[in-house]
C-alpha positions in Angstrom: 17.5 51.8 -7.6 14.8 51.5 -10.3 16.9 49.1 -12.3 17.6 47.0 -9.1 13.9 46.9 -8.4 13.1 45.8 -11.9 15.7 43.1 -11.8 14.4 41.9 -8.4 10.8 41.7 -9.6 11.8 39.9 -12.8 13.8 37.4 -10.7 10.9 36.8 -8.3 8.3 36.3 -11.0 9.5 32.7 -12.0 9.3 31.5 -8.6 5.8 32.8 -8.1 4.8 31.3 -11.5 6.4 28.0 -10.8 4.7 27.7 -7.3 1.4 28.6 -8.8 1.8 25.9 -11.6 2.8 23.3 -8.9 -0.3 24.1 -6.8 -2.4 24.1 -10.0 -1.0 20.8 -11.0 -1.8 19.1 -7.7 -5.2 20.4 -7.9 -5.8 19.2 -11.4 -4.5 15.8 -10.5 -7.3 15.6 -7.8 -10.0 16.8 -10.3 -9.0 14.1 -12.9 -8.9 11.4 -10.2 -12.4 12.3 -8.8 -14.0 12.8 -12.3 -13.6 9.1 -13.0 -13.2 7.6 -9.6 -16.7 6.0 -9.8 -15.5 3.9 -12.8 -12.6 2.4 -10.9 -14.7 2.0 -7.8 -17.3 0.1 -9.7 -14.6 -2.1 -11.1 -12.6 -2.7 -8.0 -15.7 -3.3 -5.9 -17.4 -5.2 -8.6 -17.3 -8.7 -6.9 -18.9 -7.1 -3.7 -21.5 -5.3 -5.8 -22.4 -8.4 -7.8 -22.9 -10.3 -4.6 -24.8 -7.7 -2.3 -27.0 -6.0 -5.0 -27.6 -9.2 -7.0 -26.1 -7.7 -10.2 -25.1 -9.9 -13.2 -21.8 -9.2 -15.0 -23.8 -7.7 -17.8 -25.5 -5.2 -15.6 -22.1 -4.4 -14.2 -21.0 -3.5 -17.6 -24.1 -1.6 -18.2 -23.1 0.9 -15.4 -20.0 1.9 -17.3 -22.1 2.3 -20.5 -24.7 4.5 -18.7 -21.9 6.7 -17.2 -19.8 7.3 -20.3 -22.7 7.4 -22.7 -23.9 10.4 -20.6 -20.3 11.7 -20.7 -20.0 11.3 -24.5 -23.3 13.0 -25.2 -22.5 16.0 -22.9 -18.9 16.5 -23.9 -19.2 18.8 -26.8 -21.7 21.1 -24.8 -19.4 20.8 -21.8 -16.4 22.0 -23.8 -18.3 25.0 -25.0 -19.6 25.8 -21.4 -15.9 25.8 -20.1 -14.9 28.2 -22.8 -17.7 30.4 -21.8 -17.6 30.3 -17.9 -13.9 29.6 -17.2 -12.0 26.8 -15.6 -12.5 27.7 -11.8 -16.3 27.5 -12.0 -16.1 24.4 -14.1 -13.8 22.6 -11.8 -15.8 23.5 -8.7 -19.0 22.2 -10.4 -17.1 19.0 -11.5 -16.0 18.2 -8.0 -19.4 19.0 -6.3 -21.2 16.7 -8.8 -18.7 14.0 -8.3 -19.3 14.1 -4.5 -23.1 13.9 -5.1 -22.8 11.0 -7.6 -20.6 9.1 -5.3 -22.9 9.5 -2.3 -25.8 8.3 -4.4 -23.9 5.2 -5.5 -23.2 4.3 -1.8 -26.9 4.8 -1.0 -28.1 2.6 -3.9 -30.3 -0.2 -2.8 -30.2 -1.8 -6.3 -29.5 -1.5 -9.9 -32.0 1.4 -10.6 -30.5 4.1 -8.4 -27.0 2.9 -9.1 -27.5 3.6 -12.8 -29.1 6.9 -12.1 -26.1 7.9 -9.9 -23.6 6.6 -12.4 -25.4 8.7 -15.2 -25.1 11.8 -12.9 -21.4 11.1 -12.7 -21.1 11.5 -16.5 -21.3 15.3 -16.0 -17.8 15.6 -14.2 -16.3 13.2 -16.8 -17.6 15.5 -19.5 -16.1 18.6 -17.9 -12.8 17.1 -16.8 -10.5 17.4 -19.9 -11.8 20.7 -21.1 -11.7 22.4 -17.7 -8.3 21.2 -16.8 -6.7 21.9 -20.2 -8.2 25.3 -20.2 -6.7 25.9 -16.7 -3.3 24.8 -18.0 -3.4 27.3 -20.9 -4.5 29.9 -18.6 -1.7 29.5 -16.0 1.1 27.2 -17.0 4.0 28.7 -19.3 4.1 27.1 -22.8 7.4 25.2 -22.3 5.9 23.3 -19.4 2.4 22.7 -20.7 3.1 19.1 -22.0 4.7 17.9 -18.7 1.8 19.4 -16.6 -0.8 17.8 -19.0 0.8 14.5 -18.5 0.9 14.9 -14.7 -2.8 15.9 -14.5 -3.8 13.1 -16.8 -2.1 10.7 -14.4 -4.7 11.8 -11.8 -7.1 9.4 -13.5 -4.9 6.5 -12.7 -4.3 7.8 -9.2 -8.0 7.4 -9.0 -7.6 3.8 -10.0 -5.0 3.2 -7.3 -7.2 4.8 -4.6 -10.3 2.5 -5.7 -8.1 -0.6 -6.0 -6.0 -0.4 -2.8 -6.9 2.0 0.0 -10.7 2.2 -0.9 -11.1 -1.5 -1.5 -9.2 -2.3 1.7 -11.5 0.2 3.5 -14.5 -1.7 2.1 -13.2 -4.9 3.9 -13.6 -2.9 7.1 -16.4 -0.4 6.6 -18.3 -2.2 3.9 -18.4 -0.9 0.2 -20.9 1.8 1.0 -18.6 3.4 3.7 -15.7 3.3 1.3 -17.7 5.0 -1.5 -19.1 7.8 1.2 -15.5 8.3 2.2 -14.6 9.2 -1.4 -17.6 11.4 -1.6 -16.4 13.4 1.3 -13.1 13.7 -0.1 -14.5 15.1 -3.4 -16.3 17.9 -1.4 -13.0 18.9 0.3 -11.3 19.1 -3.2 -14.2 21.3 -4.4 -13.7 23.6 -1.5 -9.8 23.7 -2.4 -10.6 24.5 -5.9 -12.8 27.5 -4.9 -10.0 29.0 -2.8 -7.1 28.1 -4.8 -7.9 29.0 -8.4 -7.7 32.5 -9.8 -11.2 34.1 -10.4 -12.7 33.5 -13.8 -13.4 36.4 -16.1 -17.1 37.4 -16.4 -19.1 34.9 -18.1 -19.1 35.4 -22.0 -22.4 36.0 -23.6 -23.6 33.3 -26.1 -23.0 34.7 -29.6 -25.8 34.5 -32.0 -25.9 32.0 -34.8 -26.0 35.0 -37.3 -22.8 36.5 -35.8 -20.9 33.2 -35.7 -21.8 31.1 -38.7 -19.8 28.1 -37.4 -21.7 27.6 -34.2 -24.0 24.9 -35.9 -20.9 23.0 -36.9 -18.7 23.4 -33.9 -19.7 20.0 -32.5 -18.3 18.2 -35.4 -14.6 17.2 -35.0 -12.2 18.0 -37.9 -8.7 17.4 -39.0 -6.5 16.2 -36.2 -9.3 16.3 -33.6 -11.4 13.9 -35.7 -8.5 11.4 -36.0 -7.7 11.6 -32.2 -11.4 11.1 -31.5 -11.5 7.9 -33.6 -8.2 6.7 -31.9 -9.8 7.4 -28.5 -13.1 5.5 -29.4 -11.2 2.3 -29.9 -8.8 2.9 -27.1 -11.5 3.7 -24.5 -13.5 0.6 -25.5 -10.4 -1.7 -24.6 -9.5 0.3 -21.4 -13.1 0.4 -20.1 -13.4 -3.3 -20.5 -10.2 -3.9 -18.5 -11.2 -1.4 -15.9 -14.7 -3.0 -15.4 -13.9 -6.7 -15.5 -10.3 -7.1 -14.4 -11.2 -7.7 -10.7 -14.2 -10.0 -11.5 -11.8 -11.9 -13.8 -9.5 -12.3 -11.0 -12.2 -13.7 -8.6 -14.1 -15.8 -11.1 -11.5 -17.1 -13.4 -8.3 -17.2 -11.3 -9.6 -17.9 -7.9 -8.4 -14.6 -6.2 -10.0 -12.9 -3.2 -11.9 -9.7 -3.6 -9.0 -7.7 -2.0 -6.2 -9.1 -4.0 -8.4 -8.7 -7.3 -8.9 -5.1 -6.3 -5.2 -4.8 -6.0 -4.9 -5.6 -9.8 -6.7 -2.4 -10.4 -4.4 -0.5 -8.2 -1.4 -2.0 -9.9 -3.0 -0.8 -13.3 -3.4 2.5 -11.7 0.2 3.0 -10.5 1.7 1.9 -13.9 -0.7 4.3 -15.6 0.6 7.2 -13.4 4.2 6.5 -14.2 3.4 5.7 -17.8 1.5 8.9 -18.4 4.2 11.1 -16.8 7.1 9.4 -18.6 5.5 9.3 -22.0 4.1 12.8 -21.7 7.6 14.2 -21.1 8.8 12.4 -24.3 5.9 13.9 -26.4 7.7 16.6 -28.0 6.5 18.0 -31.3 7.8 15.7 -34.1 7.8 12.7 -31.8 4.3 13.0 -30.1 2.5 12.2 -33.3 3.8 8.8 -33.5 3.3 7.8 -29.9 -0.4 7.0 -29.9 0.1 4.2 -32.5 3.2 2.8 -30.6 1.4 2.7 -27.5 -1.6 1.0 -29.0 0.7 -1.7 -30.2 2.1 -2.2 -26.7 -1.5 -2.3 -25.6 -2.3 -5.3 -27.7 0.5 -7.1 -25.9 -0.9 -6.2 -22.6 -4.2 -7.9 -23.6 -2.4 -11.0 -24.6 -0.7 -11.1 -21.2 -4.2 -10.9 -19.5 -5.5 -13.7 -21.5 -2.4 -15.9 -20.7 -3.2 -15.3 -17.1 -5.8 -18.0 -17.3 -2.9 -20.5 -17.9 -0.1 -18.8 -16.0 -1.9 -16.7 -13.3 1.1 -14.4 -12.3 1.0 -13.1 -15.9 -2.2 -11.2 -15.1 -0.2 -8.9 -12.9 2.1 -8.2 -15.9 -0.9 -7.6 -18.1 -2.4 -5.1 -15.7 0.8 -3.2 -15.4 1.3 -3.2 -19.2 -2.2 -1.9 -19.8 -1.3 1.1 -17.6 1.9 1.8 -19.3 0.7 1.5 -22.8 -3.1 1.8 -23.2 -3.7 4.3 -20.4 -0.8 6.5 -21.4 -2.3 6.7 -25.0 -5.1 8.8 -23.9 -2.7 11.3 -22.1 -0.7 11.6 -25.4 -3.9 12.6 -27.3 -4.5 15.4 -24.7 -1.0 16.5 -25.0 -1.4 16.9 -28.7 -4.6 18.8 -28.1 -2.9 21.3 -26.0 0.2 21.6 -28.3 -2.0 22.5 -31.3 -5.3 23.8 -30.1 -6.6 26.9 -31.9 -7.0 30.0 -30.0 -10.2 29.9 -27.9 -10.8 26.4 -28.7 -8.9 24.4 -26.2 -12.0 23.4 -24.3 -14.0 22.4 -27.2 -11.2 20.4 -29.0 -10.5 18.6 -25.7 -14.1 17.8 -25.3 -14.6 16.4 -28.8 -11.5 14.0 -28.3 -12.8 13.1 -24.8 -16.3 12.4 -26.4 -14.7 9.7 -28.6 -13.0 8.3 -25.5 -16.1 8.1 -23.6 -18.1 6.7 -26.4 -15.7 3.9 -26.3 -16.0 3.4 -22.7 -19.8 3.2 -23.3 -19.5 0.5 -26.0 -16.6 -1.7 -24.8 -17.9 -3.2 -21.4 -21.4 -4.3 -22.6 -19.7 -6.4 -25.5 -17.1 -7.9 -23.0 -20.0 -8.4 -20.4 -21.8 -10.6 -23.0 -18.8 -12.9 -23.1 -18.1 -12.6 -19.3 -21.6 -13.7 -18.7 -20.8 -17.1 -20.0 -17.3 -17.2 -18.5 -15.4 -16.8 -21.9 -12.9 -14.3 -20.7 -10.3 -15.5 -23.2 -12.6 -14.2 -26.0 -13.2 -11.1 -24.2 -9.4 -10.3 -23.9 -9.2 -11.1 -27.6 -11.9 -8.6 -28.3 -9.9 -6.0 -26.3 -6.7 -6.8 -28.4 -8.7 -6.0 -31.5 -9.9 -2.9 -30.1 -6.4 -1.7 -29.2 -5.1 -2.8 -32.7 -7.8 -0.7 -34.4 -6.8 2.3 -32.2 -3.2 1.7 -33.4 -4.3 1.7 -37.1 -6.2 4.9 -36.8 -3.2 6.6 -35.1 -0.7 5.4 -37.5 -2.8 6.6 -40.5 -3.2 10.0 -39.0 0.6 10.4 -38.2 1.6 9.5 -41.8 -1.0 11.9 -43.2 0.1 14.6 -40.8 3.8 14.0 -41.8 3.0 14.3 -45.5 0.8 17.5 -44.8 3.7 19.0 -42.9 6.1 18.2 -45.6 3.8 19.9 -48.2 3.7 23.0 -46.1 7.5 23.3 -45.9 8.2 22.4 -49.5 
């Protein structure tokens, strides 16, 4: 009887764990989508914002700089906070602040409040990767962490799809403000879901003194693999942010597309990014994952070339948008898979935040540089700049992979 009861309990445990992991994955996908939804909305609705709020293309790029500059500055502290307070509290805060930021964007009468709202939106971006990665380590079995990480990273691109298709279409009927307010309400509902669905966090850890933990003063400095991935993410983020911010405007001003079809370009990029992140993350097994960032960056260079060629052969812009999703966007997911695979005990949040800080810094730098070229209609030079940024990301990734292989060979010799 006791043996049978033990056997039954053992058999039931995997089902309970699998169901919990599936629910967690769905929630984390939503959290990642809302954490960066403002970026994709500003890009997809860019033509409408430029016209109604009298923004220049350079100011449109500045919105991305403000948001991701804030996220880059706050990411190291955000990672430490997540390690202290736990993923549930962090995810609820992420979703509530996302809702407030989106509501303020929808209410903005001009560039001033718009930039302030976008800066507020940098907080959920800073929390997103540390909180979601921490939740995965707490709930998901080790064998499934890579796949779940890829799935939750695809949530970012789900946000791109939502901004580029349903919300852009909604903007055609309700106006762009109504579309943004709809997204704000959805973020609040997701916050309530997180509060009910996630297991309670442990008590908040007290902050250790500098005397008891000598490394506190240096914990914000990335080292080893984390430093290399942060550098890779810096260049990758610069290129991706330029595409996200200016792709729809490029379609309208250089290719003669309407605002809704131009927004659909962002949706196509988002769908390709979802599929790419899921597929490449499943392939990112130890021993292979180390080489994927460099290979994906090489594919991203070709994607930038296709976008530039769209000015001569317009259908190629669709192929370029899809290729950016499959290659460039997927590269960020693989960097997070590597962090989850290799994070030291108790540092998953901090390591995730440091890599994300590099990515967000790239997002802050890339669009203003592209915007200077877009201001004068030189989109071809802008896509060349994006190609150079992706090539630099590939160079950093390959250098790290070679060093990592040599270090591994030295350890096993």
